[in-house]
Each structure stands twice: as structure tokens, then as C-alpha cells.
All heavy atoms as an XYZ file, in Angstrom:
700
protein
N       2.226     19.489     -5.302
C       2.777     18.369     -6.028
C       3.014     17.161     -5.132
O       2.896     16.026     -5.547
C       4.093     18.840     -6.684
C       4.656     17.875     -7.631
S       3.560     17.689     -9.011
C       4.478     16.577     -9.994
N       3.364     17.423     -3.838
C       3.613     16.317     -2.927
C       2.342     15.534     -2.645
O       2.389     14.318     -2.427
C       4.258     16.806     -1.638
C       3.409     17.725     -0.795
C       3.272     19.076     -0.944
C       2.581     17.341      0.293
N       2.398     19.542      0.013
C       1.969     18.512      0.777
C       2.298     16.131      0.913
C       1.085     18.511      1.861
C       1.422     16.120      1.984
C       0.826     17.318      2.442
N       1.200     16.206     -2.710
C      -0.068     15.515     -2.476
C      -0.347     14.535     -3.615
O      -0.811     13.423     -3.396
C      -1.213     16.535     -2.313
C      -0.978     17.356     -1.054
C      -2.560     15.839     -2.253
C      -1.961     18.478     -0.862
N      -0.036     14.937     -4.847
C      -0.237     14.048     -5.999
C       0.645     12.812     -5.852
O       0.204     11.679     -6.094
C       0.078     14.807     -7.313
C       0.048     13.863     -8.494
C      -0.886     15.959     -7.506
N       1.883     12.986     -5.438
C       2.794     11.846     -5.239
C       2.293     10.939     -4.125
O       2.372      9.714     -4.211
C       4.211     12.338     -4.938
N       1.733     11.513     -3.072
C       1.213     10.723     -1.956
C      -0.023      9.940     -2.381
O      -0.182      8.765     -2.017
C       0.889     11.652     -0.781
C       0.683     10.992      0.566
C       1.910     10.196      0.966
C       0.399     12.054      1.612
N      -0.894     10.558     -3.165
C      -2.070      9.853     -3.671
C      -1.636      8.728     -4.617
O      -2.195      7.623     -4.571
C      -3.039     10.840     -4.364
C      -4.121     10.103     -5.134
C      -3.657     11.781     -3.338
N      -0.636      8.997     -5.448
C      -0.124      7.960     -6.345
C       0.432      6.778     -5.538
O       0.214      5.610     -5.882
C       0.951      8.531     -7.256
N       1.127      7.065     -4.454
C       1.651      6.005     -3.599
C       0.512      5.178     -3.010
O       0.570      3.932     -2.999
C       2.505      6.601     -2.471
N      -0.537      5.841     -2.546
C      -1.675      5.118     -1.967
C      -2.342      4.233     -3.018
O      -2.695      3.075     -2.737
C      -2.689      6.121     -1.399
N      -2.525      4.748     -4.217
C      -3.167      3.976     -5.282
C      -2.313      2.767     -5.658
O      -2.808      1.641     -5.794
C      -3.446      4.867     -6.505
C      -3.852      4.051     -7.709
C      -4.522      5.896     -6.162
N      -1.013      2.961     -5.820
C      -0.129      1.864     -6.203
C      -0.081      0.785     -5.124
O      -0.110     -0.426     -5.440
C       1.267      2.402     -6.489
C       1.392      3.233     -7.753
C       2.725      3.972     -7.791
C       1.232      2.362     -8.985
N      -0.023      1.169     -3.859
C       0.006      0.173     -2.792
C      -1.321     -0.580     -2.691
O      -1.344     -1.778     -2.427
C       0.362      0.847     -1.463
C       1.781      1.422     -1.394
C       1.961      2.231     -0.130
C       2.807      0.312     -1.475
N      -2.422      0.112     -2.924
C      -3.723     -0.544     -2.899
C      -3.856     -1.524     -4.070
O      -4.374     -2.639     -3.897
C      -4.855      0.500     -2.930
O      -4.678      1.388     -1.818
C      -6.218     -0.141     -2.838
N      -3.383     -1.140     -5.246
C      -3.412     -2.050     -6.396
C      -2.558     -3.284     -6.136
O      -2.935     -4.403     -6.511
C      -2.926     -1.331     -7.655
C      -3.881     -0.289     -8.244
C      -3.205      0.426     -9.419
C      -5.166     -0.944     -8.689
N      -1.438     -3.100     -5.480
C      -0.576     -4.230     -5.133
C      -1.306     -5.208     -4.213
O      -1.257     -6.418     -4.405
C       0.699     -3.720     -4.450
O       1.423     -4.782     -3.901
N      -2.001     -4.679     -3.231
C      -2.746     -5.540     -2.298
C      -3.877     -6.249     -3.031
O      -4.126     -7.433     -2.776
C      -3.280     -4.701     -1.121
O      -2.184     -4.081     -0.479
C      -4.016     -5.590     -0.125
N      -4.543     -5.575     -3.931
C      -5.618     -6.225     -4.713
C      -5.069     -7.377     -5.544
O      -5.697     -8.424     -5.658
C      -6.343     -5.216     -5.583
C      -7.258     -4.275     -4.797
C      -8.014     -3.325     -5.696
N      -8.756     -4.005     -6.734
C     -10.029     -4.408     -6.629
N     -10.660     -4.226     -5.501
N     -10.629     -4.988     -7.639
N      -3.903     -7.197     -6.111
C      -3.290     -8.281     -6.883
C      -2.951     -9.465     -5.983
O      -3.128    -10.617     -6.374
C      -2.043     -7.803     -7.603
C      -2.336     -7.047     -8.863
C      -1.079     -6.784     -9.662
O       0.028     -6.953     -9.181
N      -1.254     -6.335    -10.889
N      -2.449     -9.186     -4.792
C      -2.142    -10.276     -3.858
C      -3.399    -11.021     -3.446
O      -3.395    -12.245     -3.310
C      -1.440     -9.719     -2.604
C       0.022     -9.367     -2.759
C       0.545     -8.739     -1.474
C       0.838    -10.581     -3.119
N      -4.490    -10.298     -3.271
C      -5.764    -10.933     -2.897
C      -6.242    -11.822     -4.047
O      -6.684    -12.950     -3.810
C      -6.805     -9.873     -2.520
C      -6.434     -9.246     -1.176
C      -8.210    -10.466     -2.478
C      -7.250     -8.034     -0.803
N      -6.118    -11.355     -5.253
C      -6.537    -12.167     -6.414
C      -5.654    -13.391     -6.590
O      -6.118    -14.443     -7.035
C      -6.526    -11.321     -7.678
C      -7.664    -10.337     -7.724
C      -7.695     -9.612     -9.042
N      -8.747     -8.610     -9.018
C      -8.630     -7.396     -9.509
N      -7.505     -7.031    -10.101
N      -9.614     -6.541     -9.449
N      -4.381    -13.284     -6.247
C      -3.466    -14.412     -6.378
C      -3.644    -15.433     -5.256
O      -3.248    -16.575     -5.387
C      -2.020    -13.922     -6.405
N      -4.218    -15.008     -4.139
C      -4.426    -15.879     -2.969
C      -5.887    -15.846     -2.545
O      -6.203    -15.405     -1.438
C      -3.538    -15.417     -1.816
C      -2.070    -15.512     -2.130
O      -1.485    -16.571     -2.063
N      -1.479    -14.387     -2.511
N      -6.804    -16.318     -3.392
C      -8.223    -16.165     -3.065
C      -8.700    -16.992     -1.880
O      -9.678    -16.641     -1.235
C      -8.928    -16.592     -4.348
C      -7.969    -17.507     -5.017
C      -6.602    -16.993     -4.646
N      -8.002    -18.093     -1.574
C      -8.469    -18.979     -0.512
C      -7.538    -19.043      0.691
O      -7.759    -19.842      1.591
C      -8.665    -20.388     -1.077
C      -9.827    -20.438     -2.047
C      -9.978    -21.824     -2.638
N     -11.054    -21.832     -3.632
C     -10.884    -21.478     -4.886
N      -9.723    -21.083     -5.326
N     -11.903    -21.511     -5.736
N      -6.497    -18.256      0.679
C      -5.570    -18.291      1.820
C      -5.380    -16.875      2.360
O      -5.379    -15.893      1.606
C      -4.228    -18.880      1.418
O      -3.643    -18.115      0.405
N      -5.232    -16.740      3.680
C      -5.055    -15.411      4.263
C      -3.682    -14.840      3.901
O      -2.714    -15.561      3.660
C      -5.155    -15.672      5.772
C      -4.878    -17.109      5.955
C      -5.274    -17.798      4.693
N      -3.630    -13.519      3.862
C      -2.372    -12.831      3.597
C      -1.686    -12.513      4.919
O      -2.284    -11.855      5.778
C      -2.623    -11.512      2.830
C      -3.267    -11.641      1.451
C      -3.548    -10.258      0.895
C      -2.381    -12.420      0.524
N      -0.467    -12.974      5.111
C       0.234    -12.655      6.375
C       0.592    -11.171      6.432
O       0.847    -10.538      5.405
C       1.493    -13.537      6.319
C       1.646    -13.921      4.902
C       0.322    -13.829      4.239
N       0.589    -10.632      7.630
C       0.858     -9.198      7.797
C       2.349     -8.879      7.672
O       2.708     -7.826      7.178
C       0.342     -8.727      9.138
C      -1.150     -8.662      9.181
C      -1.988     -9.601      9.696
C      -1.987     -7.645      8.629
N      -3.307     -9.216      9.503
C      -3.327     -8.021      8.858
C      -1.751     -6.453      7.967
C      -4.403     -7.254      8.456
C      -2.821     -5.687      7.567
C      -4.136     -6.087      7.816
N       3.219     -9.790      8.121
C       4.635     -9.458      8.138
C       5.496    -10.396      7.300
O       6.718    -10.268      7.290
C       5.160     -9.460      9.582
C       4.501     -8.431     10.499
C       5.013     -8.595     11.921
C       4.757     -7.015     10.006
N       4.893    -11.359      6.626
C       5.645    -12.296      5.790
C       5.126    -12.253      4.367
O       4.140    -11.580      4.084
C       5.516    -13.715      6.345
C       6.139    -13.895      7.714
C       6.086    -15.339      8.168
N       4.846    -16.039      7.861
C       3.776    -16.096      8.666
N       3.792    -15.473      9.816
N       2.698    -16.763      8.310
N       5.772    -13.012      3.506
C       5.323    -13.089      2.123
C       4.178    -14.079      2.020
O       4.172    -15.101      2.699
C       6.469    -13.534      1.236
C       7.626    -12.549      1.264
C       8.687    -13.005      0.346
N       8.572    -12.118     -0.813
C       9.445    -12.120     -1.781
N      10.442    -12.944     -1.773
N       9.300    -11.272     -2.778
N       3.217    -13.816      1.142
C       2.096    -14.757      0.964
C       2.526    -15.986      0.164
O       3.629    -16.032     -0.390
C       1.067    -13.943      0.196
C       1.854    -12.884     -0.489
C       3.043    -12.604      0.358
N       1.629    -16.977      0.100
C       1.936    -18.209     -0.631
C       2.215    -17.924     -2.102
O       3.167    -18.417     -2.669
C       0.793    -19.186     -0.492
C       0.633    -19.733      0.903
C      -0.576    -20.633      1.030
O      -1.359    -20.789      0.087
N      -0.740    -21.232      2.197
N       1.343    -17.185     -2.735
C       1.498    -16.817     -4.140
C       1.730    -15.321     -4.234
O       0.964    -14.543     -3.678
C       0.222    -17.173     -4.937
C      -0.143    -18.625     -4.896
C       0.845    -19.469     -5.662
O       1.367    -19.069     -6.696
N       1.126    -20.654     -5.151
N       2.778    -14.946     -4.949
C       3.087    -13.517     -5.090
C       3.512    -13.223     -6.526
O       4.634    -13.520     -6.907
C       4.195    -13.108     -4.111
C       4.458    -11.631     -4.108
C       5.462    -11.247     -3.037
O       6.202    -12.105     -2.551
O       5.503    -10.065     -2.714
N       2.589    -12.654     -7.319
C       2.961    -12.304     -8.695
C       4.080    -11.258     -8.701
O       4.165    -10.418     -7.811
C       1.681    -11.725     -9.284
C       0.590    -12.124     -8.370
C       1.211    -12.348     -7.017
N       4.929    -11.332     -9.715
C       6.034    -10.386     -9.825
C       5.595     -8.945     -9.960
O       6.298     -8.035     -9.536
N       4.416     -8.743    -10.524
C       3.951     -7.366    -10.726
C       3.627     -6.680     -9.401
O       3.643     -5.458     -9.326
C       2.747     -7.341    -11.648
O       1.714     -8.153    -11.128
N       3.345     -7.451     -8.344
C       3.074     -6.802     -7.059
C       4.324     -6.138     -6.514
O       4.242     -5.066     -5.920
C       2.526     -7.806     -6.019
O       3.474     -8.846     -5.828
C       1.212     -8.369     -6.451
N       5.476     -6.749     -6.750
C       6.721     -6.150     -6.311
C       6.979     -4.836     -7.055
O       7.402     -3.849     -6.449
C       7.894     -7.112     -6.510
C       9.264     -6.596     -6.069
C       9.265     -6.273     -4.576
C      10.330     -7.606     -6.405
N       6.688     -4.839     -8.343
C       6.868     -3.608     -9.139
C       5.957     -2.508     -8.609
O       6.386     -1.357     -8.444
C       6.586     -3.889    -10.627
C       6.582     -2.606    -11.439
C       7.602     -4.875    -11.181
N       4.695     -2.856     -8.315
C       3.760     -1.857     -7.796
C       4.200     -1.337     -6.425
O       4.104     -0.145     -6.129
C       2.340     -2.436     -7.703
C       1.624     -2.619     -9.027
C       0.334     -3.402     -8.829
C       1.340     -1.268     -9.649
N       4.695     -2.231     -5.574
C       5.159     -1.794     -4.239
C       6.363     -0.878     -4.360
O       6.459      0.112     -3.616
C       5.519     -3.007     -3.387
C       4.341     -3.711     -2.846
C       4.798     -4.711     -1.818
N       3.989     -5.900     -1.935
C       4.370     -7.099     -1.582
N       5.555     -7.284     -1.081
N       3.564     -8.116     -1.712
N       7.291     -1.235     -5.248
C       8.475     -0.382     -5.416
C       8.085      0.999     -5.959
O       8.613      2.010     -5.510
C       9.478     -1.052     -6.350
C      10.071     -2.327     -5.793
S      11.052     -2.034     -4.317
C      12.503     -1.375     -5.058
N       7.157      1.025     -6.915
C       6.689      2.309     -7.450
C       5.970      3.097     -6.375
O       6.126      4.323     -6.281
C       5.786      2.067     -8.653
N       5.174      2.423     -5.541
C       4.491      3.101     -4.448
C       5.464      3.667     -3.424
O       5.293      4.784     -2.928
N       6.505      2.890     -3.106
C       7.520      3.379     -2.176
C       8.277      4.580     -2.767
O       8.539      5.558     -2.059
C       8.505      2.260     -1.847
N       8.574      4.515     -4.046
C       9.248      5.645     -4.701
C       8.360      6.882     -4.675
O       8.840      7.989     -4.388
C       9.618      5.298     -6.138
C      10.245      6.434     -6.887
C      11.559      6.788     -6.635
C       9.521      7.175     -7.807
C      12.144      7.848     -7.305
C      10.096      8.231     -8.474
C      11.416      8.577     -8.231
N       7.070      6.703     -4.961
C       6.150      7.854     -4.925
C       6.057      8.432     -3.511
O       5.981      9.655     -3.336
C       4.767      7.439     -5.442
N       6.062      7.570     -2.501
C       6.039      8.046     -1.117
C       7.290      8.830     -0.763
O       7.230      9.871     -0.097
N       8.443      8.333     -1.197
C       9.695      9.057     -0.952
C       9.723     10.383     -1.705
O      10.192     11.385     -1.182
C      10.888      8.199     -1.363
C      11.200      7.030     -0.449
C      12.291      6.161     -1.051
C      11.586      7.510      0.932
N       9.212     10.365     -2.918
C       9.131     11.611     -3.689
C       8.240     12.630     -2.978
O       8.568     13.808     -2.895
C       8.606     11.326     -5.102
C       8.515     12.519     -6.035
C       9.896     13.098     -6.316
C       7.819     12.120     -7.323
N       7.130     12.142     -2.431
C       6.251     13.040     -1.689
C       6.965     13.619     -0.477
O       6.811     14.803     -0.155
C       4.982     12.285     -1.251
N       7.771     12.791      0.202
C       8.511     13.276      1.374
C       9.504     14.357      0.984
O       9.659     15.364      1.686
C       9.227     12.117      2.047
N      10.178     14.165     -0.153
C      11.163     15.145     -0.582
C      10.494     16.445     -1.020
O      11.019     17.534     -0.771
C      12.006     14.556     -1.748
C      12.865     15.615     -2.410
C      12.869     13.422     -1.232
N       9.323     16.334     -1.634
C       8.634     17.523     -2.150
C       7.836     18.286     -1.100
O       7.396     19.412     -1.349
C       7.710     17.135     -3.299
C       8.393     16.607     -4.562
C       7.344     16.149     -5.570
C       9.291     17.663     -5.163
N       7.631     17.679      0.067
C       6.832     18.338      1.099
C       7.610     19.482      1.734
O       8.736     19.283      2.217
C       6.430     17.331      2.203
O       5.749     16.254      1.593
C       5.548     17.968      3.247
N       7.057     20.669      1.772
C       7.727     21.784      2.444
C       7.836     21.489      3.952
O       6.923     20.901      4.531
C       6.817     22.987      2.198
C       5.904     22.580      1.101
C       5.814     21.095      1.128
N       8.932     21.883      4.579
C       9.125     21.572      6.011
C       7.967     21.966      6.932
O       7.641     21.199      7.844
C      10.403     22.333      6.366
C      11.156     22.392      5.074
C      10.102     22.526      4.007
N       7.307     23.120      6.731
C       6.207     23.434      7.636
C       5.012     22.483      7.524
O       4.176     22.413      8.413
C       5.772     24.852      7.231
C       6.905     25.396      6.451
C       7.601     24.241      5.848
N       4.934     21.700      6.439
C       3.799     20.811      6.218
C       4.129     19.346      6.485
O       3.341     18.476      6.130
C       3.294     20.968      4.787
C       2.787     22.356      4.408
C       2.376     22.386      2.950
C       1.622     22.750      5.291
N       5.255     19.066      7.124
C       5.636     17.674      7.345
C       4.644     16.931      8.247
O       4.469     15.720      8.105
C       7.053     17.592      7.914
C       8.163     17.771      6.893
C       9.531     17.767      7.565
C       8.100     16.702      5.829
N       4.014     17.627      9.155
C       2.985     16.987      9.980
C       1.842     16.459      9.130
O       1.346     15.339      9.357
N       1.438     17.234      8.142
C       0.377     16.785      7.234
C       0.846     15.625      6.365
O       0.062     14.740      6.028
C      -0.093     17.946      6.345
C      -0.850     18.963      7.126
C      -0.430     20.193      7.489
C      -2.181     18.812      7.658
N      -1.393     20.829      8.220
C      -2.486     19.999      8.330
C      -3.122     17.799      7.631
C      -3.693     20.195      8.969
C      -4.328     17.985      8.269
C      -4.602     19.179      8.922
N       2.126     15.637      6.022
C       2.662     14.532      5.237
C       2.567     13.217      6.023
O       2.161     12.189      5.475
C       4.132     14.804      4.858
C       4.836     13.588      4.327
C       4.571     13.133      3.053
C       5.737     12.900      5.108
C       5.190     12.001      2.563
C       6.368     11.784      4.630
C       6.106     11.328      3.350
N       2.942     13.234      7.297
C       2.884     12.012      8.104
C       1.442     11.545      8.272
O       1.181     10.331      8.258
C       3.579     12.207      9.442
C       5.070     12.307      9.296
C       5.735     13.443      9.660
C       5.792     11.256      8.745
C       7.112     13.539      9.518
C       7.165     11.331      8.588
C       7.835     12.491      8.977
N       0.514     12.464      8.418
C      -0.895     12.091      8.456
C      -1.308     11.478      7.124
O      -2.043     10.481      7.070
C      -1.764     13.309      8.766
C      -3.277     13.070      8.767
C      -3.657     12.092      9.870
C      -4.012     14.379      8.904
N      -0.809     12.030      6.030
C      -1.099     11.490      4.706
C      -0.556     10.088      4.521
O      -1.188      9.247      3.876
N       0.608      9.808      5.071
C       1.182      8.449      4.991
C       0.270      7.455      5.696
O       0.002      6.368      5.185
C       2.612      8.428      5.585
C       3.577      9.114      4.652
C       3.048      7.015      5.896
C       3.831      8.352      3.373
N      -0.211      7.821      6.859
C      -1.134      6.935      7.597
C      -2.392      6.702      6.765
O      -2.866      5.569      6.624
C      -1.474      7.527      8.983
C      -2.594      6.768      9.641
C      -0.238      7.546      9.864
N      -2.929      7.754      6.194
C      -4.131      7.624      5.367
C      -3.851      6.845      4.076
O      -4.740      6.152      3.565
C      -4.701      9.000      5.032
C      -5.260      9.778      6.221
C      -5.714     11.170      5.788
C      -6.390      9.027      6.883
N      -2.632      6.925      3.568
C      -2.271      6.191      2.348
C      -2.253      4.683      2.592
O      -2.599      3.911      1.704
C      -0.928      6.663      1.827
N      -1.858      4.264      3.791
C      -1.814      2.841      4.098
C      -3.142      2.305      4.586
O      -3.330      1.076      4.656
C      -0.740      2.557      5.152
C       0.630      2.455      4.562
C       1.515      3.511      4.673
C       1.029      1.323      3.887
C       2.781      3.417      4.133
C       2.295      1.223      3.338
C       3.173      2.272      3.462
N      -4.070      3.154      4.913
C      -5.365      2.712      5.437
C      -6.143      1.822      4.467
O      -6.607      0.741      4.859
C      -6.188      3.919      5.877
C      -7.420      3.646      6.698
C      -7.044      2.963      7.996
C      -8.149      4.934      6.989
N      -6.298      2.182      3.183
C      -7.050      1.293      2.268
C      -6.398     -0.081      2.135
O      -7.087     -1.101      2.077
C      -7.043      2.036      0.935
C      -6.726      3.435      1.258
C      -5.922      3.421      2.510
N      -5.078     -0.126      2.108
C      -4.372     -1.391      1.996
C      -4.635     -2.271      3.221
O      -4.932     -3.463      3.091
C      -2.864     -1.129      1.837
O      -2.658     -0.406      0.635
C      -2.076     -2.398      1.805
N      -4.560     -1.676      4.397
C      -4.805     -2.435      5.626
C      -6.250     -2.931      5.702
O      -6.505     -4.073      6.109
C      -4.482     -1.569      6.840
N      -7.190     -2.095      5.278
C      -8.601     -2.501      5.291
C      -8.847     -3.641      4.313
O      -9.530     -4.615      4.638
C      -9.513     -1.293      4.990
C     -10.937     -1.712      4.728
C      -9.461     -0.297      6.148
N      -8.293     -3.551      3.110
C      -8.452     -4.616      2.109
C      -7.897     -5.948      2.644
O      -8.537     -6.986      2.526
C      -7.733     -4.262      0.820
C      -8.491     -3.442     -0.198
C      -7.565     -3.117     -1.371
C      -9.706     -4.157     -0.689
N      -6.718     -5.896      3.224
C      -6.104     -7.116      3.713
C      -6.880     -7.688      4.893
O      -7.095     -8.907      4.980
C      -4.649     -6.861      4.105
C      -3.920     -8.134      4.482
C      -2.439     -7.918      4.622
O      -1.905     -6.947      4.107
N      -1.772     -8.838      5.279
N      -7.331     -6.849      5.797
C      -8.100     -7.328      6.944
C      -9.433     -7.936      6.489
O      -9.836     -8.987      7.008
C      -8.346     -6.175      7.909
N     -10.091     -7.306      5.526
C     -11.352     -7.866      5.018
C     -11.124     -9.197      4.328
O     -11.901    -10.131      4.492
C     -12.020     -6.880      4.046
C     -12.637     -5.697      4.763
C     -13.304     -4.744      3.810
N     -14.347     -5.427      3.053
C     -14.836     -5.013      1.895
N     -14.377     -3.893      1.379
N     -15.770     -5.668      1.280
N     -10.041     -9.302      3.557
C      -9.738    -10.556      2.881
C      -9.465    -11.655      3.905
O      -9.993    -12.767      3.800
C      -8.536    -10.390      1.961
C      -8.015    -11.688      1.409
N      -8.694    -12.380      0.442
C      -6.922    -12.399      1.708
C      -8.016    -13.485      0.163
N      -6.938    -13.522      0.915
N      -8.639    -11.362      4.898
C      -8.312    -12.357      5.913
C      -9.531    -12.786      6.715
O      -9.675    -13.951      7.056
C      -7.211    -11.846      6.834
C      -5.868    -11.794      6.153
O      -5.677    -12.343      5.067
N      -4.910    -11.125      6.769
N     -10.431    -11.864      6.988
C     -11.660    -12.220      7.704
C     -12.557    -13.091      6.814
O     -13.210    -14.004      7.303
C     -12.391    -10.954      8.131
N     -12.545    -12.799      5.528
C     -13.392    -13.561      4.597
C     -12.917    -15.014      4.445
O     -13.726    -15.939      4.380
C     -13.421    -12.880      3.236
C     -14.235    -13.579      2.208
N     -15.605    -13.628      2.278
C     -13.862    -14.273      1.114
C     -16.057    -14.352      1.230
N     -15.007    -14.734      0.530
N     -11.627    -15.234      4.375
C     -11.091    -16.579      4.213
C     -10.943    -17.310      5.536
O     -10.621    -18.478      5.562
C      -9.754    -16.609      3.431
C      -9.945    -16.087      2.025
C      -8.676    -15.873      4.171
N     -11.162    -16.622      6.636
C     -11.130    -17.247      7.963
C      -9.745    -17.528      8.482
O      -9.420    -18.651      8.815
N      -8.965    -16.480      8.577
C      -7.584    -16.675      9.063
C      -7.524    -16.993     10.520
O      -8.071    -16.934     11.416
C      -6.738    -15.454      8.798
O      -7.257    -14.310      9.419
């Protein structure tokens, strides 16, 4: 069950990044700050993704916590790749 919650977190965070890219088609997305345009629905998706990640952490059996942390890294990978590709495309 924790794997399903982790996959849900990855999907929600990736959808949030896609919405930010669509809202800022000509400007780069900052890595640590808020972008110029930020639709309210991105915040909802991020909060749901964070909740799903926390749920996955709670549901993970203690012997599998190492796999959970690897899963967290993999869950953020699509988001980081999308943002890096967008920033390279707009010429940050």
C-alpha cells in the first residue's frame, strides 16, 4: 500500500510542475522561489502530493525504510527533469 501512496505522490508532484510550466511558458521556473505565475491548483496538487508522501512514510514497514527513501528520490526525479528541461528551453 505504501508503494501506491508513493506513486500517487510522484504523479501529483509531476502534475503540479506541468501546470507551473503551462502557466509560465516563456519564463524559467526558479528552483527555490515561487514562479511569476502560480495557479492556485498547483498548491492543491503539491499539498496532496506531500500528504501522499507522508502517508507512504507512515505505511512503510520499518525494515523497508531504505526502499522508501530511494522511492522518494525517484518520486522527485520526473519533477526535476521537467523543470530542468523547461528552464533549458526558455534559456534561463
